[in-house]
C-alpha positions as CSV (number, residue, x, y, z in Angstrom):
1,X,-27.7,-11.1,1.2
2,X,-28.1,-8.2,-1.2
3,X,-24.4,-8.4,-1.9
4,X,-24.6,-12.1,-2.7
5,X,-27.6,-11.6,-5.1
6,X,-25.7,-8.8,-6.9
7,X,-22.6,-10.9,-7.4
8,X,-24.6,-13.8,-8.7
9,X,-26.4,-11.6,-11.3
10,X,-23.1,-10.1,-12.3
11,X,-21.5,-13.5,-12.8
12,X,-24.3,-14.7,-14.9
13,X,-24.2,-11.6,-17.1
14,X,-20.5,-12.0,-17.7
15,X,-20.3,-15.7,-18.5
16,X,-23.4,-16.0,-20.7
17,X,-22.6,-15.5,-24.5
18,X,-24.7,-13.0,-26.3
19,X,-26.9,-14.7,-28.9
20,X,-26.5,-11.8,-31.4
21,X,-22.7,-12.3,-31.6
22,X,-22.8,-16.0,-32.6
23,X,-22.9,-17.1,-36.2
24,X,-22.4,-20.6,-37.5
25,X,-20.1,-21.3,-40.4
26,X,-23.0,-22.3,-42.5
27,X,-24.7,-19.0,-41.8
28,X,-21.5,-17.2,-42.7
29,X,-21.3,-19.0,-46.1
30,X,-24.9,-18.2,-46.8
31,X,-24.4,-14.5,-46.0
32,X,-21.3,-14.3,-48.2
33,X,-23.1,-16.0,-51.1
34,X,-26.1,-13.7,-50.8
35,X,-23.9,-10.7,-51.0
36,X,-21.6,-12.0,-53.7
37,X,-21.2,-9.9,-56.9
38,X,-21.7,-11.5,-60.3
39,X,-17.9,-11.7,-60.9
40,X,-17.5,-13.9,-57.8
41,X,-20.0,-16.4,-59.3
42,X,-17.5,-17.3,-62.0
43,X,-15.1,-18.9,-59.4
44,X,-14.5,-22.6,-59.1
45,X,-15.5,-22.5,-55.4
46,X,-19.0,-21.3,-56.4
47,X,-19.4,-24.0,-58.9
48,X,-18.5,-26.6,-56.3
49,X,-20.9,-25.0,-53.8
50,X,-23.7,-25.1,-56.3
51,X,-23.1,-28.7,-57.0
52,X,-22.9,-29.6,-53.4
53,X,-26.2,-27.9,-52.5
54,X,-28.0,-30.1,-55.1
55,X,-30.1,-33.1,-54.0
56,X,-28.1,-35.5,-56.1
57,X,-24.6,-35.4,-57.4
58,X,-23.4,-36.6,-60.8
59,X,-19.9,-37.6,-61.7
60,X,-20.6,-36.0,-65.1
61,X,-21.4,-32.6,-63.6
62,X,-19.4,-30.0,-65.4
63,X,-17.6,-27.4,-63.2
64,X,-17.2,-24.7,-65.8
65,X,-14.6,-22.6,-63.9
66,X,-12.5,-25.4,-62.3
67,X,-9.9,-25.4,-65.0
68,X,-6.3,-24.2,-65.6
69,X,-7.3,-21.1,-67.5
70,X,-6.0,-17.8,-66.0
71,X,-4.7,-14.4,-67.1
72,X,-5.3,-13.4,-70.8
73,X,-4.7,-16.8,-72.3
74,X,-8.2,-17.0,-73.8
75,X,-7.4,-14.0,-76.0
76,X,-4.3,-15.6,-77.6
77,X,-5.3,-19.3,-77.6
78,X,-6.7,-19.2,-81.2
79,X,-3.5,-17.8,-82.6
80,X,-1.5,-20.5,-80.7
81,X,-3.6,-23.2,-82.2
82,X,-3.2,-21.7,-85.7
83,X,0.6,-21.6,-85.2
84,X,0.6,-25.2,-84.1
85,X,-1.3,-26.3,-87.1
86,X,1.0,-24.3,-89.4
87,X,4.0,-26.1,-87.8
88,X,2.3,-29.5,-88.5
89,X,1.6,-28.5,-92.1
90,X,5.1,-27.2,-92.6
91,X,6.6,-30.3,-91.1
92,X,4.9,-32.6,-93.6
93,X,5.9,-30.3,-96.5
94,X,9.6,-30.3,-95.4
95,X,9.3,-34.1,-95.2
96,X,8.1,-34.2,-98.8
97,X,11.0,-32.0,-99.9
98,X,13.4,-34.3,-98.0
99,X,12.0,-37.4,-99.8
100,X,12.3,-35.6,-103.1
101,X,16.0,-34.9,-102.8
102,X,16.6,-38.4,-101.4
103,X,15.3,-40.3,-104.4
104,X,17.5,-42.1,-106.9
105,X,17.3,-39.3,-109.5
106,X,18.3,-36.4,-107.3
107,X,20.4,-38.3,-104.9
108,X,21.2,-35.3,-102.7
109,X,21.6,-37.0,-99.3
110,X,22.9,-33.8,-97.6
111,X,19.9,-31.8,-98.6
112,X,17.6,-34.7,-97.7
113,X,19.1,-34.7,-94.2
114,X,18.8,-30.9,-93.9
115,X,15.1,-30.8,-94.8
116,X,14.4,-33.9,-92.6
117,X,15.9,-32.1,-89.7
118,X,13.7,-29.0,-90.3
119,X,10.7,-31.3,-90.6
120,X,11.5,-33.1,-87.3
121,X,12.0,-29.7,-85.5
122,X,8.7,-28.3,-86.8
123,X,6.9,-31.5,-85.6
124,X,8.5,-31.4,-82.2
125,X,7.6,-27.7,-81.9
126,X,4.0,-28.5,-82.8
127,X,3.8,-31.2,-80.2
128,X,5.4,-29.1,-77.5
129,X,3.1,-26.1,-78.3
130,X,0.0,-28.3,-78.1
131,X,1.2,-29.5,-74.7
132,X,1.6,-25.9,-73.6
133,X,-1.9,-25.1,-74.7
134,X,-3.3,-27.9,-72.7
135,X,-1.1,-27.0,-69.8
136,X,-2.7,-23.6,-69.7
137,X,-6.2,-25.1,-69.7
138,X,-7.0,-24.9,-73.4
139,X,-8.1,-27.5,-75.9
140,X,-6.3,-28.0,-79.2
141,X,-8.5,-27.6,-82.3
142,X,-6.9,-29.0,-85.4
143,X,-9.5,-27.2,-87.6
144,X,-8.1,-23.8,-86.6
145,X,-6.3,-23.1,-89.8
146,X,-3.7,-20.3,-90.0
147,X,-5.1,-17.2,-91.7
148,X,-1.7,-15.8,-92.7
149,X,-1.5,-18.4,-95.6
150,X,-4.4,-16.7,-97.3
151,X,-2.6,-13.5,-98.2
152,X,0.9,-14.9,-98.6
153,X,0.5,-18.2,-100.4
154,X,3.8,-17.8,-102.1
155,X,5.5,-18.2,-98.7
156,X,4.2,-21.7,-98.3
157,X,6.5,-24.6,-99.2
158,X,6.3,-25.0,-102.9
159,X,5.5,-28.6,-103.9
160,X,6.6,-28.2,-107.5
161,X,9.9,-29.5,-109.0
162,X,12.5,-26.9,-108.0
163,X,16.3,-26.8,-108.3
164,X,18.5,-26.8,-105.2
165,X,18.8,-23.0,-105.2
166,X,15.1,-22.4,-105.8
167,X,14.1,-24.9,-103.1
168,X,16.5,-23.4,-100.6
169,X,15.2,-19.9,-101.2
170,X,11.6,-21.1,-100.9
171,X,12.2,-22.8,-97.6
172,X,14.1,-19.7,-96.3
173,X,11.0,-17.5,-97.1
174,X,8.7,-20.0,-95.4
175,X,10.9,-20.3,-92.3
176,X,11.3,-16.5,-92.0
177,X,7.5,-16.1,-92.2
178,X,7.0,-18.7,-89.4
179,X,9.6,-16.8,-87.3
180,X,7.8,-13.5,-88.0
181,X,4.5,-15.0,-86.8
182,X,6.2,-16.2,-83.6
183,X,7.3,-12.6,-83.0
184,X,3.8,-11.3,-83.6
185,X,2.4,-13.6,-81.0
186,X,5.1,-12.6,-78.5
187,X,4.4,-8.9,-79.2
188,X,0.6,-9.5,-78.7
189,X,1.0,-11.0,-75.3
190,X,3.4,-8.3,-74.0
191,X,0.9,-5.5,-74.5
192,X,-0.1,-3.9,-71.3
193,X,-3.8,-4.8,-71.6
194,X,-3.1,-8.4,-72.8
195,X,0.0,-9.2,-70.8
196,X,0.7,-12.9,-70.4
197,X,4.2,-13.5,-69.2
198,X,3.9,-17.3,-69.4
199,X,3.2,-17.3,-73.2
200,X,5.9,-14.6,-73.8
201,X,8.5,-16.6,-71.9
202,X,7.5,-19.8,-73.6
203,X,8.0,-18.4,-77.1
204,X,11.3,-16.8,-76.1
205,X,12.7,-20.0,-74.8
206,X,11.2,-22.4,-77.4
207,X,11.5,-20.5,-80.7
208,X,13.5,-17.3,-80.9
209,X,17.1,-18.4,-80.5
210,X,16.9,-21.4,-82.7
211,X,14.9,-19.6,-85.4
212,X,17.5,-16.8,-85.5
213,X,20.3,-19.3,-86.0
214,X,18.4,-21.3,-88.6
215,X,17.4,-18.2,-90.7
216,X,21.1,-17.1,-90.7
217,X,22.2,-20.6,-91.8
218,X,19.6,-21.0,-94.6
219,X,20.3,-17.5,-95.9
220,X,24.0,-18.4,-96.0
221,X,23.2,-21.6,-98.0
222,X,21.1,-19.6,-100.5
223,X,24.0,-17.3,-101.2
224,X,26.5,-20.1,-101.4
225,X,24.2,-22.0,-103.9
226,X,23.9,-18.8,-106.0
227,X,27.6,-18.6,-106.2
228,X,27.9,-22.2,-107.2
229,X,25.4,-21.9,-110.0
230,X,27.3,-19.1,-111.5
231,X,30.5,-21.2,-111.8
232,X,31.3,-23.3,-114.9
233,X,31.7,-26.5,-112.8
234,X,28.4,-26.0,-110.9
235,X,27.7,-29.8,-110.8
236,X,30.9,-30.5,-108.9
237,X,30.3,-27.5,-106.5
238,X,26.8,-28.8,-105.8
239,X,28.1,-32.3,-105.1
240,X,30.7,-31.0,-102.6
241,X,28.1,-28.7,-101.0
242,X,25.8,-31.7,-100.6
243,X,28.6,-33.7,-99.1
244,X,29.3,-30.9,-96.6
245,X,25.7,-30.9,-95.5
246,X,25.7,-34.7,-95.1
247,X,28.6,-34.4,-92.6
248,X,27.6,-31.2,-90.8
249,X,23.9,-31.3,-90.4
């Protein structure tokens, strides 16, 4: 009889779960939340938790941290917006120059096509950069004006009446400045403390190779035009140069 009682007590002890070892999932989440550090509270999951614990839910509730922002993008976003706005501004000025050389007085259809191509490229670059900013979770602000125009206004596209050589040299200076600014942005995001490989890769793929080729081409055109203006038959040389651009651009 004693043996039977002993075995019964032993079986009950073994198969009865200890209350201290059981914790529901809700209790686990509450414990984790209570011990969370301030940095954890900036996570999307915590925003969702806070909203779900409310008595009522609104479709307009703003989940501050449930976005596509990550890495060091927030530190470089303003400069990307400035660069996009500079591209838009440059695109319209190149378009104005193109129209100027395409009028009935100048009638330089080759130069018109060249500057129209530069205008279209700048416009496409601006649109693509804006798409990239939104892809990384940012918002485009068109009032974020580029600050580098303030100190180097002579590098903007001159809107005055210029000769073919003067115009080409002015556009070359402007294009080189835009290329320099792209390099500065890429250098900024490759610093150890502000490393953002996504932005660096984007600029390398989107801008650097084409900008290198365009700067080389425009500088060659400037030197060719200088040589033409020094010849006695400069008008004929300019005409043939414009015809070359019309067929090659």
